[in-house]
N, CA and C atoms as an extended XYZ file, in Angstrom:
417
Properties=species:S:1:pos:R:3:atomname:S:1:resname:S:1:resid:I:1 pbc="F F F"
N       -16.957       21.530      -43.384 N   MET     1
C       -18.254       21.416      -43.705 CA  MET     1
C       -18.586       19.853      -43.946 C   MET     1
N       -19.801       19.518      -43.610 N   LYS     2
C       -20.105       17.976      -43.736 CA  LYS     2
C       -20.285       17.572      -45.030 C   LYS     2
N       -20.034       16.464      -45.568 N   LYS     3
C       -20.240       15.889      -46.758 CA  LYS     3
C       -21.598       15.961      -47.090 C   LYS     3
N       -21.956       16.070      -48.426 N   SER     4
C       -23.473       15.782      -48.869 CA  SER     4
C       -23.843       14.397      -48.395 C   SER     4
N       -25.167       14.305      -48.474 N   ILE     5
C       -25.717       12.965      -47.859 CA  ILE     5
C       -25.397       11.948      -49.050 C   ILE     5
N       -25.557       12.249      -50.233 N   LEU     6
C       -25.051       11.372      -51.378 CA  LEU     6
C       -23.682       10.870      -51.359 C   LEU     6
N       -22.865       11.740      -51.126 N   ILE     7
C       -21.376       11.411      -50.947 CA  ILE     7
C       -21.270       10.530      -49.898 C   ILE     7
N       -21.813       10.707      -48.848 N   GLU     8
C       -21.736        9.805      -47.564 CA  GLU     8
C       -22.123        8.375      -47.906 C   GLU     8
N       -23.291        8.404      -48.626 N   ILE     9
C       -23.756        7.109      -49.064 CA  ILE     9
C       -23.021        6.381      -49.895 C   ILE     9
N       -22.514        7.192      -50.876 N   ASN    10
C       -21.622        6.505      -51.870 CA  ASN    10
C       -20.249        5.956      -51.264 C   ASN    10
N       -19.897        6.718      -50.257 N   GLU    11
C       -18.597        6.191      -49.556 CA  GLU    11
C       -18.889        5.169      -48.848 C   GLU    11
N       -20.034        4.818      -48.108 N   ILE    12
C       -20.326        3.667      -47.410 CA  ILE    12
C       -20.481        2.485      -48.291 C   ILE    12
N       -21.030        2.721      -49.520 N   ILE    13
C       -21.226        1.622      -50.387 CA  ILE    13
C       -19.841        1.145      -50.792 C   ILE    13
N       -18.883        2.144      -51.267 N   GLU    14
C       -17.671        1.789      -51.718 CA  GLU    14
C       -16.865        1.186      -50.546 C   GLU    14
N       -16.949        1.502      -49.410 N   GLU    15
C       -16.255        0.977      -48.244 CA  GLU    15
C       -16.653       -0.658      -48.138 C   GLU    15
N       -17.959       -0.977      -48.146 N   PHE    16
C       -18.511       -2.243      -48.052 CA  PHE    16
C       -18.081       -3.096      -49.213 C   PHE    16
N       -17.876       -2.445      -50.384 N   SER    17
C       -17.510       -3.226      -51.590 CA  SER    17
C       -15.989       -3.755      -51.544 C   SER    17
N       -15.226       -3.189      -50.672 N   PHE    18
C       -13.777       -3.673      -50.542 CA  PHE    18
C       -13.656       -4.961      -49.972 C   PHE    18
N       -14.840       -5.380      -49.277 N   PHE    19
C       -14.770       -6.709      -48.544 CA  PHE    19
C       -15.350       -7.724      -49.306 C   PHE    19
N       -14.768       -8.847      -49.460 N   ASP    20
C       -15.250      -10.069      -50.154 CA  ASP    20
C       -16.203      -10.859      -49.366 C   ASP    20
N       -15.966      -10.990      -48.171 N   ASP    21
C       -16.952      -12.001      -47.373 CA  ASP    21
C       -17.580      -11.224      -46.171 C   ASP    21
N       -18.672      -11.825      -45.676 N   TRP    22
C       -19.486      -11.110      -44.699 CA  TRP    22
C       -18.758      -11.148      -43.416 C   TRP    22
N       -17.866      -11.933      -43.007 N   ALA    23
C       -17.236      -11.952      -41.876 CA  ALA    23
C       -16.424      -10.665      -41.736 C   ALA    23
N       -15.815      -10.254      -42.974 N   ASP    24
C       -15.053       -8.892      -42.804 CA  ASP    24
C       -15.928       -7.715      -42.909 C   ASP    24
N       -17.229       -7.935      -43.530 N   LYS    25
C       -18.070       -6.644      -43.413 CA  LYS    25
C       -18.603       -6.573      -42.078 C   LYS    25
N       -18.865       -7.710      -41.315 N   TYR    26
C       -19.358       -7.450      -40.072 CA  TYR    26
C       -18.331       -6.910      -39.133 C   TYR    26
N       -17.122       -7.431      -39.340 N   GLN    27
C       -15.918       -6.740      -38.534 CA  GLN    27
C       -15.902       -5.292      -38.845 C   GLN    27
N       -16.024       -4.872      -39.932 N   HIS    28
C       -15.886       -3.331      -40.485 CA  HIS    28
C       -17.111       -2.758      -39.536 C   HIS    28
N       -18.270       -3.327      -39.573 N   LEU    29
C       -19.480       -2.690      -38.937 CA  LEU    29
C       -19.105       -2.615      -37.321 C   LEU    29
N       -18.431       -3.443      -36.994 N   ILE    30
C       -18.069       -3.591      -35.314 CA  ILE    30
C       -17.049       -2.557      -35.056 C   ILE    30
N       -16.058       -2.303      -36.047 N   ASP    31
C       -15.081       -1.341      -35.835 CA  ASP    31
C       -15.657        0.101      -36.010 C   ASP    31
N       -16.710        0.231      -36.876 N   LEU    32
C       -17.269        1.487      -36.905 CA  LEU    32
C       -17.980        1.848      -35.641 C   LEU    32
N       -18.892        0.856      -35.199 N   GLY    33
C       -19.346        1.030      -33.869 CA  GLY    33
C       -18.470        1.415      -32.704 C   GLY    33
N       -17.352        0.855      -32.660 N   ARG    34
C       -16.360        1.087      -31.516 CA  ARG    34
C       -15.883        2.600      -31.591 C   ARG    34
N       -15.949        3.191      -32.647 N   LYS    35
C       -15.565        4.522      -32.895 CA  LYS    35
C       -16.597        5.628      -32.504 C   LYS    35
N       -17.855        5.106      -32.509 N   LEU    36
C       -18.911        5.993      -32.122 CA  LEU    36
C       -18.826        6.406      -30.696 C   LEU    36
N       -18.879        7.772      -30.406 N   PRO    37
C       -18.940        8.222      -29.068 CA  PRO    37
C       -20.124        7.797      -28.452 C   PRO    37
N       -19.994        7.408      -27.136 N   LEU    38
C       -20.929        7.168      -26.341 CA  LEU    38
C       -21.932        8.367      -26.087 C   LEU    38
N       -23.166        8.080      -25.829 N   ILE    39
C       -24.148        9.137      -25.654 CA  ILE    39
C       -24.084        9.548      -24.111 C   ILE    39
N       -24.225       10.946      -23.773 N   PRO    40
C       -24.119       11.272      -22.419 CA  PRO    40
C       -25.138       10.607      -21.445 C   PRO    40
N       -24.741       10.359      -20.253 N   ALA    41
C       -25.339        9.533      -19.363 CA  ALA    41
C       -26.887        9.853      -19.080 C   ALA    41
N       -27.184       11.214      -19.303 N   GLU    42
C       -28.421       11.833      -19.173 CA  GLU    42
C       -29.502       11.123      -20.049 C   GLU    42
N       -28.884       10.475      -21.236 N   TYR    43
C       -29.850        9.998      -22.177 CA  TYR    43
C       -29.887        8.450      -22.119 C   TYR    43
N       -29.079        7.891      -21.151 N   GLN    44
C       -29.024        6.481      -20.837 CA  GLN    44
C       -30.099        6.005      -19.971 C   GLN    44
N       -31.375        6.266      -20.254 N   LYS    45
C       -32.444        6.101      -19.323 CA  LYS    45
C       -33.619        5.373      -20.121 C   LYS    45
N       -34.591        4.954      -19.486 N   ASP    46
C       -35.759        4.315      -20.088 CA  ASP    46
C       -36.415        5.181      -21.031 C   ASP    46
N       -36.569        6.379      -20.743 N   ALA    47
C       -37.199        7.514      -21.607 CA  ALA    47
C       -36.640        7.524      -22.930 C   ALA    47
N       -35.464        7.172      -23.209 N   TYR    48
C       -34.700        7.213      -24.457 CA  TYR    48
C       -34.576        5.887      -25.069 C   TYR    48
N       -35.076        4.804      -24.453 N   LYS    49
C       -34.955        3.418      -25.083 CA  LYS    49
C       -35.764        3.319      -26.301 C   LYS    49
N       -35.174        2.836      -27.462 N   LEU    50
C       -35.853        2.655      -28.570 CA  LEU    50
C       -36.624        1.346      -28.490 C   LEU    50
N       -37.926        1.289      -28.858 N   THR    51
C       -38.600        0.084      -28.823 CA  THR    51
C       -38.652       -0.545      -30.157 C   THR    51
N       -38.805       -2.031      -30.212 N   GLY    52
C       -38.504       -2.517      -31.385 CA  GLY    52
C       -37.245       -3.329      -31.619 C   GLY    52
N       -36.349       -3.007      -30.827 N   CYS    53
C       -34.952       -3.444      -30.834 CA  CYS    53
C       -34.827       -4.596      -29.890 C   CYS    53
N       -34.028       -5.800      -30.288 N   GLN    54
C       -33.913       -6.711      -29.183 CA  GLN    54
C       -32.912       -6.302      -28.199 C   GLN    54
N       -31.824       -5.728      -28.731 N   SER    55
C       -30.712       -5.229      -27.780 CA  SER    55
C       -31.164       -3.792      -27.278 C   SER    55
N       -30.575       -3.387      -26.185 N   THR    56
C       -30.888       -2.062      -25.745 CA  THR    56
C       -30.236       -1.114      -26.664 C   THR    56
N       -31.097       -0.077      -27.106 N   VAL    57
C       -30.601        1.088      -27.952 CA  VAL    57
C       -31.239        2.207      -27.315 C   VAL    57
N       -30.438        3.225      -26.977 N   PHE    58
C       -30.684        4.533      -26.444 CA  PHE    58
C       -30.655        5.503      -27.708 C   PHE    58
N       -31.630        6.337      -27.894 N   PHE    59
C       -31.759        7.124      -28.913 CA  PHE    59
C       -32.252        8.457      -28.569 C   PHE    59
N       -31.670        9.553      -29.237 N   VAL    60
C       -32.101       10.958      -28.859 CA  VAL    60
C       -31.950       11.872      -30.096 C   VAL    60
N       -32.976       12.621      -30.358 N   ALA    61
C       -32.788       13.623      -31.504 CA  ALA    61
C       -33.099       14.994      -31.001 C   ALA    61
N       -32.278       15.947      -31.586 N   LYS    62
C       -32.315       17.240      -31.231 CA  LYS    62
C       -32.190       18.208      -32.346 C   LYS    62
N       -32.856       19.448      -32.350 N   LYS    63
C       -32.648       20.263      -33.260 CA  LYS    63
C       -31.631       21.292      -32.939 C   LYS    63
N       -30.495       21.605      -34.012 N   THR    64
C       -29.454       22.473      -33.486 CA  THR    64
C       -29.829       23.797      -33.789 C   THR    64
N       -29.167       24.782      -33.319 N   ASP    65
C       -29.275       26.277      -33.752 CA  ASP    65
C       -29.337       26.548      -35.099 C   ASP    65
N       -28.665       25.614      -35.965 N   GLU    66
C       -28.432       25.751      -37.329 CA  GLU    66
C       -29.663       25.189      -38.150 C   GLU    66
N       -30.778       24.635      -37.427 N   ASN    67
C       -31.847       24.025      -37.924 CA  ASN    67
C       -31.420       22.671      -38.668 C   ASN    67
N       -30.417       22.056      -38.056 N   MET    68
C       -30.105       20.536      -38.464 CA  MET    68
C       -30.735       19.713      -37.259 C   MET    68
N       -30.950       18.529      -37.679 N   ILE    69
C       -31.332       17.449      -36.772 CA  ILE    69
C       -30.121       16.765      -36.449 C   ILE    69
N       -29.917       16.637      -35.032 N   GLU    70
C       -28.750       15.701      -34.687 CA  GLU    70
C       -29.297       14.640      -33.891 C   GLU    70
N       -28.689       13.398      -34.350 N   PHE    71
C       -29.184       12.089      -33.593 CA  PHE    71
C       -27.809       11.613      -32.714 C   PHE    71
N       -28.218       11.095      -31.599 N   LYS    72
C       -27.282       10.225      -30.812 CA  LYS    72
C       -27.870        9.172      -30.555 C   LYS    72
N       -27.106        8.017      -30.562 N   ALA    73
C       -27.552        6.582      -30.277 CA  ALA    73
C       -26.412        5.836      -29.817 C   ALA    73
N       -26.885        4.731      -29.071 N   GLN    74
C       -25.933        3.760      -28.539 CA  GLN    74
C       -26.592        2.500      -28.257 C   GLN    74
N       -25.871        1.322      -28.479 N   SER    75
C       -26.402       -0.021      -28.282 CA  SER    75
C       -25.377       -0.721      -27.520 C   SER    75
N       -25.921       -1.771      -26.745 N   ASP    76
C       -25.100       -2.697      -25.975 CA  ASP    76
C       -24.745       -3.785      -26.834 C   ASP    76
N       -25.112       -3.882      -28.048 N   ALA    77
C       -24.703       -5.012      -28.991 CA  ALA    77
C       -23.780       -4.424      -29.954 C   ALA    77
N       -22.674       -5.057      -30.304 N   ALA    78
C       -21.606       -4.663      -31.241 CA  ALA    78
C       -21.938       -4.419      -32.652 C   ALA    78
N       -22.686       -5.212      -33.138 N   ILE    79
C       -23.101       -5.059      -34.545 CA  ILE    79
C       -24.306       -4.029      -34.673 C   ILE    79
N       -25.178       -3.895      -33.750 N   VAL    80
C       -26.157       -3.065      -33.764 CA  VAL    80
C       -25.470       -1.506      -33.508 C   VAL    80
N       -24.472       -1.427      -32.759 N   GLN    81
C       -23.675       -0.189      -32.524 CA  GLN    81
C       -23.207        0.257      -33.914 C   GLN    81
N       -22.598       -0.825      -34.760 N   GLY    82
C       -22.165       -0.458      -36.145 CA  GLY    82
C       -23.166       -0.026      -36.839 C   GLY    82
N       -24.328       -0.626      -36.820 N   LEU    83
C       -25.393       -0.133      -37.682 CA  LEU    83
C       -25.752        1.229      -37.328 C   LEU    83
N       -25.757        1.521      -36.036 N   ILE    84
C       -26.048        2.937      -35.535 CA  ILE    84
C       -24.997        3.925      -36.249 C   ILE    84
N       -23.776        3.424      -36.158 N   ALA    85
C       -22.636        4.339      -36.804 CA  ALA    85
C       -22.983        4.587      -38.085 C   ALA    85
N       -23.481        3.750      -38.989 N   LEU    86
C       -23.665        3.933      -40.471 CA  LEU    86
C       -24.861        4.800      -40.574 C   LEU    86
N       -25.938        4.657      -39.952 N   ILE    87
C       -27.083        5.380      -39.989 CA  ILE    87
C       -26.914        6.900      -39.508 C   ILE    87
N       -26.129        6.953      -38.494 N   LEU    88
C       -25.848        8.413      -37.909 CA  LEU    88
C       -24.916        9.001      -38.964 C   LEU    88
N       -24.183        8.385      -39.579 N   ARG    89
C       -23.157        9.065      -40.598 CA  ARG    89
C       -23.919        9.654      -41.829 C   ARG    89
N       -25.138        8.994      -42.143 N   VAL    90
C       -25.967        9.382      -43.272 CA  VAL    90
C       -26.867       10.642      -42.774 C   VAL    90
N       -27.635       10.252      -41.666 N   TYR    91
C       -28.810       10.985      -41.212 CA  TYR    91
C       -28.603       12.069      -40.211 C   TYR    91
N       -27.502       12.058      -39.421 N   SER    92
C       -27.393       13.094      -38.378 CA  SER    92
C       -26.624       14.199      -38.927 C   SER    92
N       -27.000       15.463      -38.420 N   GLY    93
C       -26.609       16.777      -38.921 CA  GLY    93
C       -27.195       17.230      -40.173 C   GLY    93
N       -28.220       16.720      -40.406 N   ARG    94
C       -28.929       17.057      -41.810 CA  ARG    94
C       -30.262       17.911      -41.468 C   ARG    94
N       -30.754       18.395      -42.407 N   THR    95
C       -32.153       19.135      -42.310 CA  THR    95
C       -33.179       18.064      -42.274 C   THR    95
N       -34.360       18.506      -41.819 N   SER    96
C       -35.486       17.689      -41.865 CA  SER    96
C       -35.924       16.981      -43.285 C   SER    96
N       -35.850       18.044      -44.200 N   ASN    97
C       -36.073       17.598      -45.696 CA  ASN    97
C       -35.077       16.555      -46.133 C   ASN    97
N       -33.825       16.739      -45.810 N   GLU    98
C       -32.699       15.897      -46.323 CA  GLU    98
C       -33.007       14.389      -45.675 C   GLU    98
N       -33.325       14.384      -44.408 N   ILE    99
C       -33.587       13.133      -43.798 CA  ILE    99
C       -34.784       12.502      -44.370 C   ILE    99
N       -35.936       13.285      -44.546 N   LEU   100
C       -37.185       12.698      -44.941 CA  LEU   100
C       -37.021       12.264      -46.311 C   LEU   100
N       -36.359       12.881      -47.139 N   ASN   101
C       -36.226       12.591      -48.635 CA  ASN   101
C       -35.067       11.648      -48.902 C   ASN   101
N       -34.524       10.971      -47.954 N   THR   102
C       -33.198       10.053      -48.185 CA  THR   102
C       -33.741        8.629      -47.827 C   THR   102
N       -33.902        7.927      -48.718 N   SER   103
C       -34.199        6.361      -48.589 CA  SER   103
C       -33.083        5.731      -47.955 C   SER   103
N       -33.450        4.748      -47.060 N   PRO   104
C       -32.277        3.927      -46.447 CA  PRO   104
C       -31.951        2.868      -47.480 C   PRO   104
N       -32.057        2.976      -48.749 N   ASP   105
C       -31.741        1.937      -49.807 CA  ASP   105
C       -30.240        1.513      -49.800 C   ASP   105
N       -29.481        2.367      -49.254 N   PHE   106
C       -28.009        2.108      -49.266 CA  PHE   106
C       -27.829        0.928      -48.470 C   PHE   106
N       -28.616        0.663      -47.428 N   LEU   107
C       -28.336       -0.486      -46.595 CA  LEU   107
C       -28.689       -1.986      -47.383 C   LEU   107
N       -29.573       -1.812      -48.355 N   LYS   108
C       -29.691       -3.014      -49.355 CA  LYS   108
C       -28.494       -3.057      -50.205 C   LYS   108
N       -28.095       -1.982      -50.748 N   GLN   109
C       -27.063       -2.069      -51.645 CA  GLN   109
C       -25.752       -2.660      -51.019 C   GLN   109
N       -25.560       -2.437      -49.757 N   ILE   110
C       -24.302       -3.076      -49.088 CA  ILE   110
C       -24.667       -4.504      -48.706 C   ILE   110
N       -25.840       -4.976      -48.724 N   GLY   111
C       -26.232       -6.364      -48.620 CA  GLY   111
C       -26.792       -6.653      -47.211 C   GLY   111
N       -27.049       -5.652      -46.439 N   LEU   112
C       -27.411       -5.849      -45.075 CA  LEU   112
C       -28.870       -6.500      -44.964 C   LEU   112
N       -29.600       -6.184      -45.962 N   ASP   113
C       -31.051       -6.581      -46.026 CA  ASP   113
C       -31.082       -8.299      -45.975 C   ASP   113
N       -29.993       -8.851      -46.495 N   THR   114
C       -30.003      -10.277      -46.630 CA  THR   114
C       -29.190      -10.932      -45.555 C   THR   114
N       -28.306      -10.138      -44.824 N   HIS   115
C       -27.427      -10.782      -44.032 CA  HIS   115
C       -27.430      -10.325      -42.593 C   HIS   115
N       -28.701       -9.692      -42.118 N   LEU   116
C       -29.045       -9.405      -40.788 CA  LEU   116
C       -29.997      -10.454      -40.204 C   LEU   116
N       -29.956      -10.896      -39.013 N   SER   117
C       -30.969      -11.825      -38.526 CA  SER   117
C       -32.354      -10.932      -38.444 C   SER   117
N       -33.636      -11.647      -38.507 N   PRO   118
C       -34.733      -11.034      -38.410 CA  PRO   118
C       -34.970       -9.977      -37.354 C   PRO   118
N       -34.446      -10.420      -36.133 N   THR   119
C       -34.503       -9.320      -35.068 CA  THR   119
C       -33.622       -8.047      -35.412 C   THR   119
N       -32.540       -8.187      -35.803 N   ARG   120
C       -31.723       -7.019      -36.289 CA  ARG   120
C       -32.311       -6.234      -37.217 C   ARG   120
N       -33.095       -6.924      -38.215 N   LYS   121
C       -33.548       -6.083      -39.349 CA  LYS   121
C       -34.924       -5.210      -38.671 C   LYS   121
N       -35.445       -5.960      -37.792 N   ASN   122
C       -36.724       -5.279      -37.139 CA  ASN   122
C       -36.093       -4.126      -36.302 C   ASN   122
N       -35.042       -4.227      -35.744 N   GLY   123
C       -34.519       -3.029      -34.871 CA  GLY   123
C       -33.893       -2.001      -35.796 C   GLY   123
N       -33.342       -2.436      -36.951 N   LEU   124
C       -32.967       -1.332      -37.881 CA  LEU   124
C       -33.889       -0.576      -38.418 C   LEU   124
N       -35.026       -1.299      -38.817 N   GLY   125
C       -36.408       -0.700      -39.395 CA  GLY   125
C       -36.833        0.261      -38.174 C   GLY   125
N       -36.958       -0.217      -37.016 N   ALA   126
C       -37.408        0.697      -35.836 CA  ALA   126
C       -36.593        1.925      -35.878 C   ALA   126
N       -35.186        1.832      -35.994 N   MET   127
C       -34.442        2.972      -35.761 CA  MET   127
C       -34.514        3.923      -37.034 C   MET   127
N       -34.793        3.432      -38.193 N   ILE   128
C       -35.046        4.209      -39.372 CA  ILE   128
C       -36.305        5.030      -39.235 C   ILE   128
N       -37.401        4.223      -38.654 N   SER   129
C       -38.579        4.819      -38.543 CA  SER   129
C       -38.642        5.956      -37.524 C   SER   129
N       -37.821        5.862      -36.481 N   LYS   130
C       -37.656        6.779      -35.338 CA  LYS   130
C       -36.916        8.061      -35.934 C   LYS   130
N       -35.916        7.959      -36.782 N   ILE   131
C       -35.209        8.890      -37.414 CA  ILE   131
C       -36.021        9.714      -38.164 C   ILE   131
N       -36.954        9.153      -39.130 N   LYS   132
C       -37.890        9.735      -39.963 CA  LYS   132
C       -38.865       10.590      -39.218 C   LYS   132
N       -39.464        9.917      -38.194 N   SER   133
C       -40.511       10.508      -37.409 CA  SER   133
C       -40.065       11.646      -36.545 C   SER   133
N       -38.757       11.445      -36.012 N   SER   134
C       -38.063       12.675      -35.305 CA  SER   134
C       -37.930       13.819      -36.245 C   SER   134
N       -37.467       13.596      -37.331 N   ALA   135
C       -37.105       14.630      -38.453 CA  ALA   135
C       -38.459       15.404      -38.751 C   ALA   135
N       -39.677       14.610      -38.829 N   ALA   136
C       -40.926       15.110      -39.148 CA  ALA   136
C       -41.416       16.088      -38.018 C   ALA   136
N       -41.340       15.575      -36.852 N   GLU   137
C       -41.648       16.282      -35.468 CA  GLU   137
C       -40.836       17.540      -35.427 C   GLU   137
N       -39.584       17.455      -35.506 N   LEU   138
C       -38.609       18.549      -35.375 CA  LEU   138
C       -38.645       19.629      -36.560 C   LEU   138
N       -39.340       19.344      -37.598 N   ASN   139
C       -39.273       20.147      -38.683 CA  ASN   139
C       -39.747       21.641      -38.388 C   ASN   139
């Protein structure tokens, strides 16, 4: 059974609190991204490209038979791939209501709001917006 969304968020906050400096936190993000499975080739097309990201991000949302929203995403940039891994950990495999009612504030709590470049922040915002709009559409 999947962990509750709050447990997942708390575990992410705890993981990042283990690291004292941002070089280690970035490395942790990169490591998380490397573990993320690649999305199927059928979704690696322009129709699935997320707009608002400087790097290439392919994104797809599907509703499962169990009424959960599942997201798949992939980037060509290592840190962005790590950000995707964090976000999917929290939001993928959840109900529309869970997704819509869960704030991305945990990203601020781990310090990403002050340690990402403006273009990465914009891309992260675009990804969160797409997750929320997809959850609303697939509700």
